[in-house]
C-alpha positions as CSV (number, residue, x, y, z in Angstrom):
1,Q,-33.0,-2.1,8.3
2,Q,-29.5,-2.5,9.7
3,Q,-29.5,-6.2,8.6
4,Q,-30.6,-5.2,5.1
5,Q,-27.8,-2.6,4.9
6,Q,-25.2,-5.1,6.1
7,Q,-26.3,-7.5,3.4
8,Q,-26.1,-4.8,0.8
9,Q,-22.6,-3.8,2.1
10,Q,-21.4,-7.4,2.0
11,Q,-22.7,-7.8,-1.6
12,A,-21.0,-4.6,-2.6
13,S,-17.7,-5.7,-1.0
14,Q,-17.8,-9.1,-2.7
15,K,-18.8,-7.7,-6.1
16,P,-15.9,-8.4,-8.5
17,T,-14.4,-5.7,-10.5
18,S,-13.7,-5.4,-14.3
19,G,-16.2,-8.1,-15.1
20,S,-14.2,-10.8,-13.2
21,K,-17.5,-12.5,-12.2
22,E,-17.7,-13.8,-15.7
23,R,-14.1,-14.7,-16.0
24,L,-12.8,-18.3,-16.1
25,L,-10.0,-19.4,-13.9
26,F,-7.5,-18.7,-16.6
27,D,-7.7,-18.0,-20.4
28,H,-4.6,-19.6,-21.8
29,L,-1.8,-22.1,-20.9
30,L,1.1,-21.4,-23.2
31,L,4.5,-22.9,-23.9
32,L,6.8,-20.3,-25.4
33,S,10.2,-21.0,-26.9
34,L,13.0,-19.3,-28.8
35,K,14.3,-19.7,-32.3
36,T,16.8,-17.9,-34.5
37,S,15.8,-15.3,-36.9
38,P,16.1,-16.4,-40.6
39,D,17.3,-12.9,-41.6
40,Q,19.7,-12.2,-38.7
41,P,21.7,-15.3,-37.5
42,G,22.4,-15.2,-33.8
43,K,19.2,-13.2,-33.1
44,L,16.6,-15.0,-31.0
45,I,12.9,-14.6,-31.6
46,P,10.3,-15.7,-29.1
47,Y,7.3,-17.7,-30.4
48,I,4.3,-19.7,-29.1
49,K,5.3,-23.3,-29.4
50,D,2.1,-24.8,-28.0
51,A,-1.1,-23.4,-26.5
52,L,-4.0,-24.7,-24.6
53,S,-6.8,-22.1,-24.6
54,V,-9.9,-22.2,-22.5
55,N,-12.9,-20.8,-24.3
56,R,-16.6,-20.6,-23.7
57,K,-19.1,-21.7,-26.3
58,G,-19.3,-19.1,-29.0
59,E,-16.3,-17.1,-27.6
60,E,-12.7,-17.1,-28.5
61,Q,-10.0,-15.6,-26.2
62,K,-7.3,-13.9,-28.3
63,I,-3.7,-14.2,-27.2
64,P,-2.1,-10.7,-26.8
65,N,0.6,-10.2,-29.4
66,N,3.1,-8.4,-27.0
67,M,3.0,-11.2,-24.4
68,K,5.8,-13.0,-26.3
69,L,8.2,-10.2,-25.5
70,F,7.2,-10.1,-21.8
71,S,7.8,-13.8,-21.5
72,F,11.5,-13.3,-22.2
73,P,12.5,-10.0,-20.6
74,D,16.2,-10.9,-20.6
75,L,16.3,-11.7,-24.3
76,N,19.3,-9.5,-24.9
77,I,21.3,-11.6,-22.3
78,L,20.2,-14.9,-23.8
79,E,21.5,-13.8,-27.2
80,K,24.9,-12.8,-25.9
81,E,25.7,-15.4,-23.2
82,E,25.3,-19.1,-23.3
83,S,23.8,-20.5,-20.1
84,T,25.5,-23.5,-18.6
85,T,23.3,-23.9,-15.5
86,I,19.6,-24.5,-15.1
87,K,18.1,-21.9,-12.9
88,K,14.5,-22.1,-11.8
89,E,12.8,-18.7,-12.3
90,D,9.2,-17.6,-11.6
91,Y,8.0,-14.1,-12.5
92,T,4.8,-12.3,-13.3
93,F,4.1,-9.6,-15.9
94,V,1.1,-7.4,-16.2
95,L,-0.7,-6.3,-19.4
96,T,-3.1,-3.4,-19.1
97,S,-5.8,-2.9,-21.8
98,E,-7.2,0.5,-23.0
99,D,-10.2,0.1,-20.6
100,A,-7.8,-0.4,-17.6
101,N,-8.5,-4.2,-17.4
102,K,-5.4,-6.1,-16.3
103,Q,-4.2,-9.5,-17.5
104,Y,-1.6,-11.3,-15.5
105,G,1.0,-13.6,-17.0
106,F,2.4,-16.1,-14.5
107,C,5.6,-17.6,-15.9
108,R,7.8,-20.5,-15.0
109,R,11.0,-21.4,-17.0
110,V,11.8,-24.8,-18.2
111,W,15.3,-25.3,-19.6
112,V,15.9,-27.5,-22.6
113,N,18.7,-28.2,-25.2
114,Q,17.9,-26.6,-28.5
115,V,19.7,-26.5,-31.9
116,I,20.1,-22.9,-33.2
117,N,22.0,-21.1,-35.9
118,D,24.8,-18.9,-34.7
119,K,26.2,-15.7,-36.2
120,L,28.4,-17.8,-38.6
121,D,25.2,-19.5,-39.8
122,S,26.3,-22.8,-38.4
123,Q,24.2,-25.0,-36.2
124,K,25.0,-25.7,-32.6
125,T,23.2,-27.1,-29.5
126,V,22.7,-24.7,-26.6
127,L,20.8,-24.6,-23.3
128,L,17.9,-22.2,-23.7
129,P,14.8,-21.6,-21.5
130,E,11.2,-22.3,-22.5
131,C,8.5,-20.4,-20.7
132,L,5.4,-22.0,-19.3
133,C,2.8,-19.2,-19.0
134,L,-0.7,-18.9,-17.5
135,L,-2.6,-15.9,-18.8
136,T,-5.5,-14.9,-16.4
137,H,-7.5,-11.9,-15.4
138,H,-7.2,-12.8,-11.7
139,G,-4.2,-11.4,-9.7
140,W,-4.0,-14.3,-7.3
141,H,-0.3,-14.6,-7.0
142,S,-0.1,-17.4,-4.4
143,L,-2.7,-19.6,-6.2
144,F,-1.4,-19.4,-9.7
145,S,2.3,-19.6,-8.8
146,E,1.6,-22.8,-6.9
147,L,-0.6,-24.1,-9.7
148,L,2.0,-23.4,-12.3
149,R,4.7,-25.1,-10.2
150,L,2.5,-28.2,-9.9
151,I,1.8,-28.3,-13.6
152,E,5.4,-28.1,-14.5
153,E,6.8,-30.5,-11.9
154,R,4.1,-33.1,-12.0
155,F,2.9,-33.1,-15.6
156,V,5.1,-31.3,-18.1
157,S,8.6,-32.3,-17.0
158,P,8.0,-36.0,-16.6
159,A,6.2,-36.3,-19.9
160,R,8.8,-34.2,-21.8
161,R,11.6,-36.4,-20.5
162,T,10.2,-39.3,-22.5
163,N,8.8,-37.3,-25.4
164,Q,10.2,-33.8,-26.2
165,S,7.4,-33.2,-28.8
166,A,4.6,-34.0,-26.4
167,K,1.7,-31.6,-26.7
168,L,0.1,-29.7,-23.9
169,N,-3.3,-30.9,-24.8
170,T,-2.2,-34.5,-24.6
171,I,-0.4,-34.0,-21.3
172,L,-2.8,-31.6,-19.5
173,G,-6.1,-31.8,-21.4
174,P,-8.0,-33.9,-18.8
175,F,-6.5,-32.0,-15.9
176,V,-7.3,-28.5,-17.4
177,S,-10.8,-29.7,-18.1
178,L,-11.2,-30.5,-14.4
179,L,-9.9,-27.1,-13.5
180,V,-12.2,-25.0,-15.7
181,R,-15.3,-27.0,-14.7
182,Q,-14.8,-26.0,-11.1
183,Q,-16.6,-23.0,-9.7
184,L,-14.2,-20.2,-8.8
185,P,-13.4,-20.4,-5.1
186,Q,-14.6,-17.6,-2.8
187,P,-12.0,-15.4,-1.1
188,S,-9.8,-17.3,1.4
189,K,-11.3,-20.6,0.1
190,T,-9.5,-23.4,-1.8
191,L,-9.9,-24.5,-5.4
192,Y,-11.4,-27.9,-5.2
193,I,-10.0,-30.4,-7.7
194,S,-11.4,-33.9,-7.9
195,Q,-8.7,-36.5,-7.3
196,D,-10.6,-39.3,-9.0
197,F,-8.9,-38.8,-12.4
198,I,-5.4,-38.1,-11.0
199,S,-3.0,-40.9,-10.3
200,E,-1.3,-41.2,-7.0
201,P,2.0,-39.4,-7.7
202,Y,0.1,-36.4,-8.9
203,K,-2.3,-35.9,-6.0
204,I,-2.8,-32.3,-5.0
205,H,-3.4,-31.2,-1.5
206,P,-6.4,-28.7,-1.4
207,S,-4.5,-26.2,0.8
208,M,-2.0,-25.7,-2.1
209,L,-4.5,-23.9,-4.2
210,R,-6.1,-21.3,-1.8
211,R,-7.5,-18.1,-3.2
212,P,-6.2,-15.0,-1.5
213,P,-8.6,-13.0,0.8
214,A,-10.7,-10.3,-0.6
215,F,-9.1,-6.9,-1.0
216,D,-11.0,-5.4,2.0
217,D,-10.4,-8.4,4.3
218,E,-6.6,-8.4,4.3
219,S,-3.7,-6.6,2.8
220,P,-2.6,-8.1,-0.5
221,L,0.9,-8.0,0.9
222,I,0.2,-11.2,2.7
223,S,-0.1,-13.2,-0.5
224,M,3.1,-11.6,-2.0
225,N,6.6,-12.9,-1.7
226,L,7.9,-10.3,0.8
227,R,11.0,-12.3,1.6
228,F,12.9,-11.0,-1.5
229,L,12.2,-7.4,-0.6
230,L,13.4,-7.8,3.0
231,T,16.5,-9.7,2.1
232,S,17.5,-7.5,-0.9
233,M,17.1,-4.1,0.8
234,D,17.7,-2.7,4.3
235,I,15.0,-1.0,6.3
236,T,16.1,2.6,5.4
237,N,16.0,1.7,1.6
238,I,12.6,0.1,2.0
239,M,11.4,3.3,3.6
240,L,12.9,5.3,0.7
241,L,11.1,3.1,-1.8
242,F,7.9,3.4,0.2
243,A,8.1,7.2,0.3
244,A,8.9,7.4,-3.5
245,L,5.8,5.4,-4.3
246,L,3.7,7.2,-1.7
247,F,4.5,10.5,-3.4
248,E,3.9,9.0,-6.9
249,R,7.5,9.4,-8.3
250,R,9.1,7.7,-11.3
251,V,10.8,4.5,-10.0
252,I,12.9,1.9,-11.9
253,I,14.0,-1.3,-10.1
254,L,17.0,-3.2,-11.5
255,S,18.1,-6.8,-10.9
256,N,19.7,-9.7,-12.8
257,D,17.3,-12.1,-11.1
258,L,13.8,-12.1,-12.7
259,T,12.3,-13.9,-9.7
260,K,13.6,-11.3,-7.3
261,L,12.7,-8.4,-9.6
262,S,9.1,-9.5,-10.1
263,A,8.5,-10.3,-6.5
264,C,9.9,-7.0,-5.2
265,C,7.9,-4.9,-7.7
266,H,4.6,-6.6,-6.8
267,A,5.4,-6.4,-3.1
268,A,6.3,-2.7,-3.4
269,V,2.9,-1.7,-4.7
270,A,1.2,-3.9,-2.1
271,L,2.8,-1.7,0.7
272,L,0.4,1.1,-0.3
273,Y,-2.7,-0.8,0.8
274,P,-5.5,0.4,1.2
275,F,-4.5,2.7,-1.7
276,V,-3.9,1.3,-5.2
277,W,-1.1,2.4,-7.5
278,Q,-2.9,4.2,-10.3
279,H,-0.1,4.7,-12.8
280,I,2.2,2.7,-15.1
281,F,3.2,-0.6,-13.6
282,I,5.5,-2.9,-15.5
283,P,7.2,-5.4,-13.1
284,V,9.3,-6.9,-15.9
285,L,10.0,-4.7,-18.9
286,P,11.5,-6.2,-22.1
287,P,14.6,-4.4,-23.5
288,S,12.7,-3.5,-26.7
289,L,10.2,-1.4,-24.7
290,I,12.6,0.7,-22.6
291,D,11.2,3.9,-24.1
292,Y,8.5,3.6,-21.4
293,C,11.2,4.8,-18.9
294,C,10.9,8.3,-20.5
295,A,7.2,8.6,-19.7
296,P,6.3,12.0,-18.2
297,M,3.9,10.5,-15.7
298,P,4.6,8.4,-12.5
299,F,5.6,4.8,-13.1
300,L,7.0,1.7,-11.4
301,I,9.1,-0.3,-13.8
302,G,11.2,-3.4,-13.2
303,T,13.9,-4.2,-15.7
304,H,17.0,-6.4,-16.1
305,S,20.2,-4.8,-14.9
306,S,21.9,-5.3,-18.3
307,V,19.9,-2.3,-19.7
308,A,20.6,0.1,-16.8
309,Q,23.4,2.0,-18.6
310,Q,21.3,2.3,-21.7
311,I,18.4,3.7,-19.7
312,R,20.6,6.3,-18.0
313,Q,21.6,7.7,-21.4
314,M,17.9,8.4,-22.2
315,P,16.3,11.8,-21.5
316,L,15.1,11.1,-18.0
317,E,13.8,13.6,-15.4
318,H,14.0,12.8,-11.7
319,V,13.9,9.0,-11.9
320,V,14.6,7.0,-8.7
321,F,16.8,4.0,-9.5
322,I,16.9,1.0,-7.1
323,D,19.5,-1.7,-7.7
324,L,18.6,-4.9,-5.9
325,D,21.9,-6.6,-6.7
326,K,24.4,-4.0,-5.8
327,N,26.2,-4.2,-2.4
328,Q,23.9,-6.9,-1.2
329,P,22.0,-7.1,1.1
330,N,21.8,-3.3,0.9
331,A,20.3,-2.0,-2.3
332,V,21.7,1.3,-3.7
333,I,19.1,4.0,-4.3
334,S,19.8,7.1,-6.2
335,E,17.9,9.8,-8.2
336,W,18.9,10.3,-11.8
337,S,18.2,13.2,-14.2
338,S,19.7,13.5,-17.6
339,K,20.4,17.2,-16.9
340,T,21.9,17.0,-13.4
341,G,23.1,13.4,-13.2
342,S,22.9,11.4,-9.9
343,N,21.6,13.1,-6.8
344,E,21.3,11.0,-3.7
345,Q,20.1,13.9,-1.5
346,N,16.8,14.5,-3.2
347,I,15.5,11.1,-2.5
348,Y,15.6,11.8,1.3
349,Q,13.2,14.8,0.9
350,D,10.2,12.6,0.6
351,L,11.2,10.6,3.6
352,R,11.6,13.7,5.7
353,M,8.0,14.7,4.8
354,L,6.5,11.6,6.3
355,P,5.2,12.0,9.9
356,E,8.2,11.5,12.1
357,R,6.4,9.5,14.9
358,L,4.7,7.2,12.4
359,L,7.8,6.7,10.4
360,A,9.9,5.8,13.5
361,S,7.3,3.2,14.6
362,L,7.1,1.7,11.1
363,Q,10.9,1.4,10.9
364,F,11.2,-0.1,14.3
365,Q,8.5,-2.8,13.8
366,L,9.7,-3.7,10.3
367,G,13.3,-3.9,11.6
368,K,12.2,-6.5,14.2
369,I,10.5,-8.6,11.4
370,S,13.6,-8.3,9.2
371,S,16.0,-9.3,12.1
372,N,13.8,-12.3,12.9
373,L,13.8,-13.3,9.2
374,I,17.6,-13.2,9.1
375,A,18.1,-15.0,12.4
376,T,15.5,-17.8,12.0
377,G,14.4,-17.7,8.4
378,V,10.8,-17.3,9.4
379,L,8.8,-14.5,8.0
380,D,5.5,-13.3,9.5
381,A,3.9,-11.7,6.4
382,R,0.7,-10.9,8.2
383,E,2.5,-8.9,10.9
384,A,4.5,-7.1,8.2
385,A,1.3,-6.2,6.3
386,I,-0.5,-4.9,9.4
387,I,2.2,-2.4,10.4
388,F,1.8,-0.7,7.1
389,V,-2.0,-0.8,7.5
390,R,-1.7,0.9,10.9
391,F,0.5,3.6,9.4
392,F,-2.3,4.6,7.1
393,A,-5.0,4.1,9.8
394,N,-3.3,6.8,11.9
395,L,-3.5,9.2,9.0
396,L,-7.1,8.4,8.1
397,T,-8.6,8.7,11.6
398,N,-11.9,10.5,11.7
399,Y,-12.2,10.8,7.9
400,R,-15.9,9.9,8.1
401,S,-16.5,13.1,10.1
402,C,-15.3,15.2,7.2
403,F,-18.1,14.4,4.8
404,Q,-20.7,17.1,4.4
405,L,-23.8,17.5,2.2
406,E,-23.3,19.2,-1.1
407,K,-24.9,22.7,-1.0
408,S,-27.4,21.7,-3.7
409,N,-28.6,18.8,-1.5
410,Q,-28.9,20.8,1.7
411,S,-32.3,22.1,0.7
412,V,-35.3,20.2,2.2
413,Q,-37.4,20.9,-0.9
414,T,-35.3,18.7,-3.2
415,N,-36.1,15.0,-3.6
416,A,-32.8,14.1,-5.0
417,A,-30.6,11.5,-3.2
418,P,-28.2,13.1,-0.8
419,K,-24.7,13.6,-2.1
420,Y,-21.7,14.0,0.2
421,I,-18.4,15.7,-0.5
422,F,-15.2,15.4,1.4
423,N,-14.1,18.5,3.3
424,K,-10.3,18.5,3.1
425,Q,-9.8,21.6,5.2
426,F,-11.7,20.1,8.1
427,F,-9.8,16.9,7.7
428,Y,-6.5,18.8,8.1
429,R,-7.8,20.5,11.2
430,I,-8.9,17.4,13.1
431,N,-5.6,15.7,12.1
432,S,-3.5,18.8,12.8
433,R,-0.4,16.8,13.9
434,Y,-0.1,15.4,10.3
435,K,-1.4,18.5,8.5
436,Q,1.8,19.2,6.5
437,F,1.9,15.7,5.1
438,L,-1.8,15.4,4.5
439,E,-2.0,18.7,2.6
440,F,0.3,17.1,0.0
441,F,-0.9,13.5,0.2
442,C,-4.6,14.4,-0.3
443,E,-3.8,15.9,-3.7
444,L,-2.4,12.6,-5.1
445,Q,-4.4,10.4,-7.4
446,M,-4.3,7.3,-5.2
447,F,-6.0,9.2,-2.4
448,A,-8.5,10.8,-4.7
449,C,-9.6,7.4,-6.0
450,W,-9.8,5.9,-2.5
451,I,-11.8,8.8,-1.0
452,G,-14.0,8.9,-4.1
453,E,-15.1,5.3,-3.4
454,K,-15.8,6.3,0.2
455,Q,-17.8,9.3,-1.0
456,K,-20.1,7.1,-3.1
457,L,-20.7,4.9,0.0
458,A,-21.4,7.9,2.1
459,S,-24.1,9.0,-0.3
460,I,-25.7,5.6,-0.1
461,Y,-25.4,4.8,3.6
462,G,-24.5,8.1,5.2
463,P,-21.0,9.0,6.4
464,Q,-21.3,7.0,9.6
465,G,-22.9,4.1,7.7
466,I,-19.8,3.5,5.5
467,P,-19.0,-0.3,5.9
468,R,-16.5,-0.9,8.7
469,T,-15.7,-4.5,7.9
470,S,-12.4,-3.9,6.0
471,I,-9.1,-4.4,7.7
472,I,-8.2,-0.7,7.4
473,E,-11.6,0.3,9.1
474,K,-11.0,-2.2,11.9
475,E,-7.7,-0.4,12.6
476,I,-9.2,3.1,12.4
477,I,-12.1,2.4,14.9
478,P,-9.9,1.9,18.0
479,L,-7.8,5.0,17.1
480,E,-11.0,7.1,16.8
481,I,-12.2,5.8,20.2
482,E,-8.8,6.6,21.7
483,N,-8.9,10.2,20.3
484,A,-12.4,10.6,21.6
485,N,-11.3,9.6,25.1
486,D,-8.3,11.9,24.9
487,L,-10.7,14.8,23.9
488,Y,-13.1,13.9,26.7
489,S,-10.2,13.8,29.2
490,L,-9.0,17.2,28.0
491,R,-12.5,18.7,28.4
492,E,-12.8,17.1,31.9
493,F,-9.4,18.6,32.9
494,T,-10.3,22.1,31.7
495,D,-13.7,21.9,33.5
496,N,-12.1,20.8,36.7
497,L,-9.4,23.5,36.4
498,K,-12.2,26.1,36.0
499,V,-14.0,24.9,39.1
500,A,-10.8,24.8,41.1
501,T,-9.8,28.3,40.1
502,Q,-13.3,29.6,41.0
503,N,-13.2,27.9,44.4
504,F,-9.7,29.3,45.1
505,S,-10.8,32.8,44.2
506,N,-13.9,32.5,46.4
507,S,-11.8,31.2,49.4
508,F,-9.1,33.8,48.9
509,F,-11.5,36.8,48.9
510,T,-13.6,35.3,51.7
511,G,-10.4,35.0,53.9
512,L,-9.3,38.5,53.0
513,T,-12.7,39.9,54.0
514,S,-12.6,38.0,57.3
515,Y,-9.1,39.3,58.1
516,Y,-10.2,42.9,57.4
517,N,-13.2,42.5,59.7
518,M,-11.0,41.0,62.4
519,L,-8.7,44.1,62.1
520,K,-11.6,46.4,62.3
521,K,-13.1,44.6,65.3
522,N,-9.9,44.2,67.4
523,Q,-8.1,47.4,66.5
524,N,-7.7,48.3,70.2
525,T,-6.2,45.0,71.3
526,I,-3.2,45.0,68.9
527,T,0.1,45.4,70.8
528,L,3.3,46.4,69.2
529,P,6.9,46.6,70.5
530,H,7.9,49.9,72.1
531,S,10.3,50.6,69.3
532,V,7.4,50.6,66.8
533,S,5.0,53.4,67.0
534,Q,1.4,52.5,67.7
535,P,-0.7,52.9,64.5
536,N,-3.8,54.9,64.6
537,F,-6.7,52.5,63.8
538,S,-9.4,55.1,63.9
539,N,-12.6,54.5,62.2
540,N,-11.9,57.3,59.8
541,N,-8.5,55.7,58.8
542,L,-10.1,52.2,58.4
543,N,-12.9,53.7,56.4
544,D,-10.3,55.4,54.2
545,F,-8.4,52.1,53.8
546,S,-11.6,50.4,52.9
547,N,-12.6,53.0,50.4
548,T,-9.1,52.9,48.8
549,N,-9.2,49.2,48.4
550,T,-12.7,49.4,47.0
551,N,-11.6,52.0,44.5
552,N,-8.6,49.9,43.6
553,N,-10.7,46.9,43.1
554,T,-13.1,48.9,41.0
555,N,-10.2,50.2,38.9
556,N,-8.8,46.7,38.5
557,N,-12.1,45.3,37.5
558,S,-12.5,48.1,35.0
559,N,-9.1,47.4,33.6
560,N,-9.8,43.7,33.4
561,N,-13.0,44.3,31.6
562,T,-11.2,46.5,29.1
563,N,-8.6,43.8,28.6
564,N,-11.2,41.2,28.1
565,N,-13.0,43.3,25.6
């Protein structure tokens, strides 16, 4: 039965979400470019120059209309300033549908010379970017970023150097056919690509296209580019960003570098593992959509620094701004409200609410990783991810013990499947050292979604049968054992103290009784100096003394009983 449960748990953990089991590796490979508006000279309009769509038989994948805007999130700068240098930029945008399905756009810029009409309606040749974009429903950042780099460097650029009008289907048709015919790799496995149809210069090493581990196996932070976050912000500011997201605030991240902006936004939400950001998430926001910054609900938005002043003039309410470019390497963080202006004090309130001991450990461990990165250039992403996992593991210790049967399911007569609910008050009591923080955190949406999934598993397998294979569970188990040992040691100490106190009481009163008997027996042998009068140890006096002590003891016992009552 245990083996059967383990198989069911593994199947449940490997079950893809949002219909991803039926998804192809990617839906579209697009080449987007810019052209001047016929009505407004000097104004650039993004358009799809070429497309290579992957469709099943009888199905047609539609290209989202708004993805053209997201492919050029710095369009306002490209219109005003002529670029003279070629800068490689990789960034990722996210499109969320009405049914909460996410589609990722992995972008890589290719710079070319184009002829456009300027504001004086005369033609000129300028250097403008084109965007090579992979649209997919899989958020595998490391795999698709590497695949896009290989496509651009080994296929698109060499072919376009000889023929600027070369079509994607001509360049990449056979290669894409190889990709889509392959079965999707399992978590932590590589995407196998047959090398038979690829010439020697374009050979691809299998390790380049490795799928990230499953969500439960490792933190998604491992597959993110954490380097930009650690080099653009100091440890205190990273903690401020972490606290703002943890308490579901409104956060806007600014940068002139789209690669840095995108990487920091995706890494920031990955810090929350095992929890998932449940609100608006736009890692690169086009200038034409900045009205999203006035949303009344929590959000994390990344946008180009050129629109920062325009955003501050909008009706905002307690929005945390993070400038990744200002005073490098330390980012400037401030809270802005259209009514009160900038207030840098409020942003520290969330940080002070975090458990002091856990926060100090988190800052110390992350500081060592950042110092090592600055000194050696080597980043241990796995170690960085695990210290955030341990932070949450300390807070979630013994959560399984807080599930209880719903009252309607406590009756023996009902045949309905048992349904468990999470007892927050009991959770606060058994984690009393973090009670102040947990009382606030457990009311947030990200915790409600996480504990809701655990509640479903508890109803299937029982609270103690919740799968313990995820990385967060593996960190929780030793902490629960340690707490159990501490509790056992405390009980053992109190039991020993009780026995020692009883033994001392027995020895004390036994000795006192022996001393009294000795006085009574040897009353005639006691000799005192001549200056001290001989006491009269008559039987009557001793009996009076004994009776007095007995009465005193009786009164004391009576008083003690009264106090105990």
